[in-house]
C-alpha positions in Angstrom: 0.0 0.0 0.0 1.3 3.4 -0.9 -0.2 6.4 0.9 1.2 9.9 0.9 0.6 12.9 3.1 0.1 16.4 1.8 2.0 18.4 4.4 4.9 19.3 2.2 3.0 20.1 -1.0 -0.7 20.2 -0.3 -0.8 23.0 2.3 0.5 25.8 0.1 -1.7 28.5 -1.4 -1.9 26.7 -4.8 -0.8 23.1 -4.6 -1.3 22.8 -8.4 1.9 24.7 -9.0 3.8 21.8 -7.3 1.8 19.1 -9.0 4.2 18.5 -12.0 7.3 18.1 -9.7 5.2 15.9 -7.3 4.0 13.7 -10.3 7.5 13.3 -11.6 8.9 12.3 -8.2 5.9 9.9 -7.6 6.4 8.3 -11.0 10.0 7.7 -10.0 8.9 6.2 -6.7 6.6 3.8 -8.5 9.4 2.8 -10.8 11.7 2.2 -7.8 9.1 0.0 -6.1 8.5 -1.9 -9.2 12.2 -2.5 -9.7 12.5 -3.9 -6.2 9.3 -5.9 -6.3 8.6 -6.9 -9.9 5.5 -9.1 -9.2 4.0 -7.2 -6.3 0.6 -5.5 -6.4 1.0 -1.8 -5.7 -2.1 -0.3 -4.3 -2.3 3.5 -4.1 -4.6 4.7 -1.3 -5.2 8.5 -1.4 -8.0 10.1 0.6 -7.9 13.8 -0.2 -8.4 15.7 -3.4 -4.7 16.8 -3.7 -3.5 13.2 -3.1 -6.0 11.8 -5.6 -4.9 14.3 -8.2 -1.2 14.0 -7.4 -1.2 10.2 -7.4 -3.2 10.0 -10.6 -0.7 12.4 -12.3 2.3 10.4 -11.1 0.6 7.1 -12.1 -0.1 8.5 -15.6 3.5 9.6 -16.0 4.7 6.2 -14.8 2.4 4.2 -17.1 3.3 6.4 -20.1 7.0 5.9 -19.4 6.5 2.1 -19.3 4.5 2.2 -22.6 7.2 4.2 -24.4 10.1 2.1 -23.0 8.4 -1.2 -24.1 7.1 0.3 -27.4 3.7 -1.1 -26.9 0.4 -0.2 -25.3 0.9 -2.4 -22.2 1.0 -0.6 -18.9 1.8 -2.0 -15.5 -1.5 -3.7 -14.7 -0.4 -4.5 -11.1 -0.8 -0.9 -10.0 -4.2 0.3 -8.9 -5.6 3.3 -7.1 -8.3 3.0 -4.5 -9.6 6.1 -2.9 -10.3 5.9 0.8 -13.4 7.8 1.8 -13.6 9.8 5.0 -15.9 12.6 4.0 -18.9 11.3 6.1 -16.9 10.3 9.1 -18.4 11.3 12.5 -16.0 13.2 14.8 -15.3 10.0 16.7 -13.4 8.6 13.7 -10.9 11.5 13.8 -7.9 12.1 16.0 -5.7 15.1 16.5 -5.3 17.6 13.6 -8.2 15.9 11.8 -6.1 12.8 11.2 -7.8 9.4 11.4 -8.1 8.1 15.0 -8.5 4.4 15.8 -12.0 4.2 14.4 -10.9 6.0 11.3 -8.0 3.5 10.7 -10.5 0.6 11.3 -12.7 2.1 8.6 -9.8 2.4 6.2 -9.0 -1.2 6.8 -12.6 -2.2 6.1 -12.5 -0.2 2.9 -9.2 -1.7 1.6 -9.8 -5.4 2.7 -12.1 -6.3 -0.2 -9.4 -5.1 -2.7 -6.7 -7.1 -0.9 -9.0 -10.1 -0.9 -9.7 -9.7 -4.6 -6.0 -9.2 -5.6 -4.4 -11.8 -3.4 -7.1 -14.4 -3.1 -7.3 -14.4 0.7 -9.5 -12.9 3.2 -7.9 -10.6 5.8 -9.2 -10.9 9.3 -10.4 -7.7 10.8 -10.2 -7.7 14.5 -12.5 -5.8 16.8 -10.7 -4.8 19.9 -11.7 -2.9 23.0 -9.9 0.1 21.8 -12.1 0.3 18.6 -15.4 -0.3 20.3 -15.0 1.9 23.3 
């Protein structure tokens, strides 16, 4: 799973000015991951507009690079993007600075589990603990 924060580039007045450099760096990150793990699934999990836009731009650059290097239309079909939704979270799902708290992380796990099951062919076990139900 690849998630990125937006502290360094998303909290500026106009994050879109940094989008091209972010996309280039993100495409390089994907290429580095793929070189180290040639058969792995890479699941991108953004949750905010800037992350979705940035990861999509980086993914497009990465896929276009692969197509041009291999001189065909095949892209890396083992990279997917799954948006994690938090827009309807109650306050109890959030922690400090509006970051996900324990219930928020549990919700993220429940959102991503079906994708992992589908890609890998196994069913993750989601645990309910005292901390999450309190």
